[in-house]
C-alpha positions as CSV (number, residue, x, y, z in Angstrom):
1,X,2.6,8.8,-9.4
2,X,2.8,5.2,-8.4
3,X,5.5,4.4,-5.9
4,X,7.5,1.4,-7.4
5,X,7.7,-0.2,-4.0
6,X,3.8,-0.4,-3.9
7,X,4.0,-3.0,-6.7
8,X,5.8,-5.6,-4.5
9,X,6.2,-6.8,-1.0
10,X,9.2,-8.5,0.6
11,X,9.3,-10.6,3.8
12,X,9.9,-8.5,6.9
13,X,12.9,-10.5,7.8
14,X,15.4,-11.3,5.0
15,X,18.8,-13.0,5.3
16,X,21.8,-10.8,4.7
17,X,22.7,-11.0,1.0
18,X,26.0,-10.0,-0.6
19,X,25.5,-8.6,-4.1
20,X,23.3,-11.5,-5.2
21,X,22.4,-12.4,-8.8
22,X,18.8,-12.0,-9.9
23,X,17.4,-14.4,-12.6
24,X,14.0,-13.9,-14.2
25,X,11.7,-16.2,-16.2
26,X,8.3,-14.8,-17.2
27,X,5.6,-16.7,-19.0
28,X,3.8,-15.0,-21.9
29,X,6.5,-14.1,-24.5
30,X,8.2,-16.3,-27.1
31,X,9.7,-19.4,-25.5
32,X,10.6,-21.8,-28.3
33,X,11.1,-25.4,-27.0
34,X,9.8,-24.3,-23.6
35,X,13.4,-23.4,-22.9
36,X,12.7,-20.9,-20.1
37,X,10.0,-23.0,-18.5
38,X,12.2,-26.1,-18.4
39,X,15.0,-24.2,-16.8
40,X,12.7,-22.6,-14.3
41,X,11.1,-25.9,-13.3
42,X,14.5,-27.6,-13.1
43,X,15.9,-24.9,-10.8
44,X,12.9,-24.8,-8.5
45,X,12.6,-28.6,-8.4
46,X,16.2,-29.4,-7.7
47,X,17.5,-26.5,-5.5
48,X,16.4,-25.4,-2.1
49,X,14.2,-22.3,-2.4
50,X,11.5,-20.2,-0.7
51,X,9.4,-17.3,-1.8
52,X,10.5,-14.0,-0.1
53,X,8.5,-11.5,-2.1
54,X,5.5,-11.1,-4.4
55,X,4.4,-8.5,-7.0
56,X,0.8,-7.2,-7.1
57,X,-0.6,-9.3,-9.9
58,X,-4.0,-7.6,-9.6
59,X,-2.4,-4.4,-10.8
60,X,-0.3,-6.1,-13.5
61,X,-2.4,-8.8,-15.1
62,X,-5.3,-8.8,-17.5
63,X,-7.4,-11.7,-16.1
64,X,-9.7,-11.8,-19.1
65,X,-6.8,-12.3,-21.5
66,X,-5.3,-15.1,-19.4
67,X,-8.1,-16.5,-17.2
68,X,-6.8,-18.4,-14.2
69,X,-8.0,-21.9,-13.7
70,X,-10.8,-22.6,-11.2
71,X,-12.1,-25.9,-10.0
72,X,-15.8,-26.8,-9.9
73,X,-16.8,-29.8,-7.8
74,X,-20.3,-31.1,-8.5
75,X,-22.3,-28.2,-6.9
76,X,-19.7,-25.6,-5.7
77,X,-16.5,-23.8,-6.6
78,X,-13.7,-25.7,-4.8
79,X,-10.5,-23.9,-5.8
80,X,-8.7,-21.1,-7.6
81,X,-5.2,-21.3,-9.0
82,X,-4.2,-17.7,-8.2
83,X,-1.4,-16.4,-10.5
84,X,1.8,-15.5,-8.7
85,X,4.6,-13.2,-9.7
86,X,7.1,-14.2,-7.0
87,X,10.6,-13.6,-5.9
88,X,12.3,-16.8,-4.8
89,X,15.5,-17.0,-2.6
90,X,17.4,-20.0,-4.0
91,X,20.6,-21.7,-3.0
92,X,22.9,-23.1,-5.7
93,X,24.6,-26.5,-5.3
94,X,27.3,-24.9,-3.1
95,X,24.8,-23.0,-0.9
96,X,25.4,-19.6,-2.5
97,X,22.1,-17.6,-2.5
98,X,20.6,-16.0,-5.5
99,X,17.2,-14.5,-6.4
100,X,14.7,-15.8,-9.0
101,X,11.7,-13.8,-10.3
102,X,9.1,-16.1,-11.9
103,X,5.5,-15.8,-13.0
104,X,3.3,-14.4,-15.8
105,X,4.6,-11.5,-17.9
106,X,2.7,-8.4,-16.8
107,X,-0.1,-7.3,-19.2
108,X,-0.1,-3.8,-17.8
109,X,2.3,-1.2,-16.4
110,X,5.4,-2.4,-18.0
111,X,7.2,0.8,-17.1
112,X,5.9,0.5,-13.5
113,X,7.0,-3.1,-13.4
114,X,10.5,-2.3,-14.7
115,X,10.8,0.5,-12.1
116,X,9.6,-1.9,-9.4
117,X,12.2,-4.5,-10.3
118,X,14.9,-1.8,-10.4
119,X,13.8,-0.8,-6.9
120,X,14.2,-4.4,-5.9
121,X,17.6,-4.6,-7.5
122,X,18.8,-1.5,-5.6
123,X,17.2,-2.5,-2.4
124,X,18.8,-5.9,-2.3
125,X,22.1,-4.9,-3.9
126,X,21.7,-7.1,-6.9
127,X,25.0,-7.3,-8.9
128,X,23.6,-8.8,-12.2
129,X,20.2,-9.5,-13.6
130,X,19.8,-12.3,-16.1
131,X,17.0,-13.5,-18.3
132,X,16.7,-16.4,-20.8
133,X,14.3,-17.9,-23.3
134,X,14.2,-19.8,-26.6
135,X,13.7,-18.4,-30.1
136,X,12.8,-20.4,-33.2
137,X,15.6,-20.5,-35.8
138,X,16.3,-22.2,-39.2
139,X,18.8,-24.6,-37.6
140,X,19.0,-28.4,-37.5
141,X,18.8,-30.3,-34.2
142,X,21.9,-32.3,-35.3
143,X,24.2,-29.3,-34.7
144,X,25.2,-27.7,-31.4
145,X,22.5,-25.5,-29.9
146,X,23.4,-21.8,-30.5
147,X,22.7,-18.9,-28.3
148,X,22.6,-15.1,-28.7
149,X,23.7,-13.2,-25.6
150,X,22.8,-9.6,-25.1
151,X,23.5,-7.2,-22.3
152,X,23.7,-3.6,-21.0
153,X,27.5,-3.5,-21.3
154,X,29.8,-5.2,-24.0
155,X,32.0,-6.4,-21.1
156,X,29.3,-8.7,-20.0
157,X,29.3,-10.6,-23.2
158,X,31.6,-13.4,-24.4
159,X,31.3,-16.1,-27.1
160,X,31.0,-16.2,-30.9
161,X,30.1,-13.3,-33.1
162,X,26.4,-12.2,-33.2
163,X,23.9,-14.0,-35.4
164,X,21.8,-10.9,-35.9
165,X,22.4,-7.3,-37.0
166,X,20.0,-4.5,-36.2
167,X,16.4,-5.7,-36.2
168,X,13.0,-4.6,-34.8
169,X,11.0,-7.3,-33.0
170,X,7.9,-7.3,-30.8
171,X,8.8,-6.2,-27.3
172,X,8.5,-8.0,-24.0
173,X,8.5,-7.0,-20.3
174,X,11.8,-8.9,-19.9
175,X,13.5,-7.0,-22.7
176,X,12.2,-3.6,-21.5
177,X,13.5,-4.5,-18.0
178,X,17.0,-5.1,-19.3
179,X,16.9,-1.9,-21.3
180,X,15.7,0.2,-18.3
181,X,18.2,-1.4,-15.9
182,X,21.0,-0.6,-18.4
183,X,19.8,3.0,-18.6
184,X,20.0,3.2,-14.8
185,X,23.6,1.9,-14.8
186,X,22.8,-1.6,-13.6
187,X,24.3,-4.8,-15.1
188,X,21.7,-6.9,-16.9
189,X,21.9,-9.5,-19.7
190,X,20.0,-12.2,-21.3
191,X,20.3,-15.3,-23.5
192,X,18.2,-16.2,-26.5
193,X,18.7,-19.9,-27.2
194,X,18.3,-21.1,-30.8
195,X,15.7,-23.8,-31.1
196,X,15.0,-25.6,-34.5
197,X,11.8,-24.0,-35.7
198,X,10.2,-27.4,-36.4
199,X,10.6,-28.2,-32.6
200,X,9.5,-24.8,-31.3
201,X,6.2,-26.0,-30.1
202,X,7.7,-29.0,-28.3
203,X,9.7,-29.4,-25.1
204,X,13.3,-29.3,-26.2
205,X,15.6,-30.0,-23.2
206,X,18.8,-29.6,-25.2
207,X,18.0,-25.8,-25.4
208,X,17.3,-25.7,-21.7
209,X,20.7,-27.3,-21.0
210,X,22.4,-24.6,-23.2
211,X,20.5,-21.8,-21.4
212,X,21.3,-23.2,-17.9
213,X,25.0,-23.6,-18.8
214,X,25.1,-20.0,-20.2
215,X,23.5,-18.6,-17.0
216,X,26.0,-20.6,-14.9
217,X,29.0,-19.3,-16.9
218,X,27.8,-15.7,-16.7
219,X,27.0,-15.7,-13.0
220,X,29.4,-18.1,-11.4
221,X,26.4,-20.0,-9.9
222,X,26.8,-23.8,-9.7
223,X,23.6,-25.1,-11.4
224,X,23.6,-28.9,-11.9
225,X,22.2,-30.0,-15.2
226,X,22.3,-33.8,-15.0
227,X,18.5,-34.3,-15.2
228,X,18.1,-31.9,-18.1
229,X,21.0,-33.6,-20.0
230,X,19.4,-37.0,-19.5
231,X,16.1,-35.6,-20.8
232,X,17.9,-34.1,-23.8
233,X,19.4,-37.4,-24.7
234,X,16.0,-39.1,-24.6
235,X,14.3,-36.4,-26.7
236,X,17.1,-36.4,-29.3
237,X,16.8,-40.2,-29.6
238,X,13.0,-39.9,-30.2
239,X,13.5,-37.2,-32.8
240,X,16.2,-39.3,-34.6
241,X,13.8,-42.3,-34.6
242,X,11.0,-40.3,-36.1
243,X,13.1,-38.7,-38.8
244,X,14.8,-42.0,-39.8
245,X,11.4,-43.1,-41.1
246,X,11.2,-40.4,-43.8
247,X,13.6,-39.8,-46.7
248,X,11.9,-36.4,-47.3
249,X,12.4,-35.2,-43.8
250,X,16.0,-36.4,-43.8
251,X,16.6,-34.3,-46.9
252,X,15.1,-31.3,-45.1
253,X,17.5,-31.8,-42.2
254,X,20.4,-32.2,-44.5
255,X,19.5,-28.9,-46.2
256,X,19.5,-27.2,-42.8
257,X,22.8,-28.8,-41.9
258,X,24.4,-27.5,-45.1
259,X,23.0,-24.0,-44.4
260,X,24.2,-24.1,-40.8
261,X,27.7,-25.3,-41.8
262,X,28.0,-22.6,-44.5
263,X,27.2,-20.0,-41.9
264,X,29.3,-21.4,-39.2
265,X,32.3,-21.9,-41.5
266,X,32.5,-18.4,-42.9
267,X,33.5,-15.4,-40.9
268,X,32.2,-13.1,-43.6
269,X,28.6,-14.2,-43.3
270,X,26.3,-11.6,-41.8
271,X,23.2,-13.8,-41.3
272,X,22.3,-17.4,-41.1
273,X,20.4,-16.9,-44.3
274,X,23.3,-15.2,-46.2
275,X,24.0,-18.2,-48.4
276,X,24.2,-18.5,-52.1
277,X,22.9,-22.0,-52.0
278,X,19.4,-22.7,-53.1
279,X,17.9,-23.7,-49.7
280,X,14.3,-24.3,-48.8
281,X,12.6,-21.5,-47.0
282,X,11.6,-21.7,-43.4
283,X,7.9,-22.0,-44.4
284,X,8.8,-24.9,-46.8
285,X,10.8,-26.6,-44.1
286,X,8.2,-26.1,-41.5
287,X,5.5,-27.5,-43.8
288,X,7.5,-30.6,-44.5
289,X,7.9,-31.3,-40.8
290,X,4.3,-30.5,-39.9
291,X,3.1,-32.9,-42.6
292,X,5.6,-35.6,-41.4
293,X,4.6,-35.2,-37.7
294,X,0.9,-35.2,-38.6
295,X,1.4,-38.5,-40.4
296,X,3.1,-39.9,-37.3
297,X,0.2,-38.8,-35.1
298,X,-2.2,-40.5,-37.6
299,X,-0.3,-43.8,-37.2
300,X,-0.5,-43.5,-33.4
């Protein structure tokens, strides 16, 4: 049987950590609006950090499914962008240390990977493990960005009532990790940020701001968001300018607003789609926006 500690290596000399938080952001699963990526890049670009550990990507990745980039220069191979599943030691704005696991979602050995991260959690005395990503939703960009929290204990969760009941969805390594950590008695949670489905393929900084703020509130970490907020303002202005040029698209957004307000204003609603109003379907809304954006691309 594979020893979970064989899947990762830590630096020989580590600073003394007092029940740190572990964040994780893995590429490969649904991430509407590039929410997780934007938060990850923001944290690593703005806060002091260094890599203190690495997982064995040769054991965990399918290179033929996600081929790493290589550089060819005239007559020879000049470089290889090796994938890295790394554990960073980061300091928040006050100097408090936390851990951040980043890299590609494993293609193989999900159970082994989960056991390996659990070993890391127990070895370093992690107090709380937190993940985050964006999901496409039938919501308008003109309303506050929503978020669905989930966790291994109800006591970890605060905020508004759930948007979802019991559903089955495609799994992810991050979701399995949270499940297995909970079964082992560890605190773990995550945030699924609601991104307007017509913006799911674009960078949507407003969702990243919501994710970062949710992580900060749950963990007590001080995570500045000024740069993300400024990017969100610019992006929202661009979206508004594009939509203002089309009566059809404005009507679509208004329909989404009515649907959102009907849900948000009724405590008896069980689903965002539980409305008696005759609203366009997600496919119809998406088609309208795709056609509109294609026209914008055609106009340069």
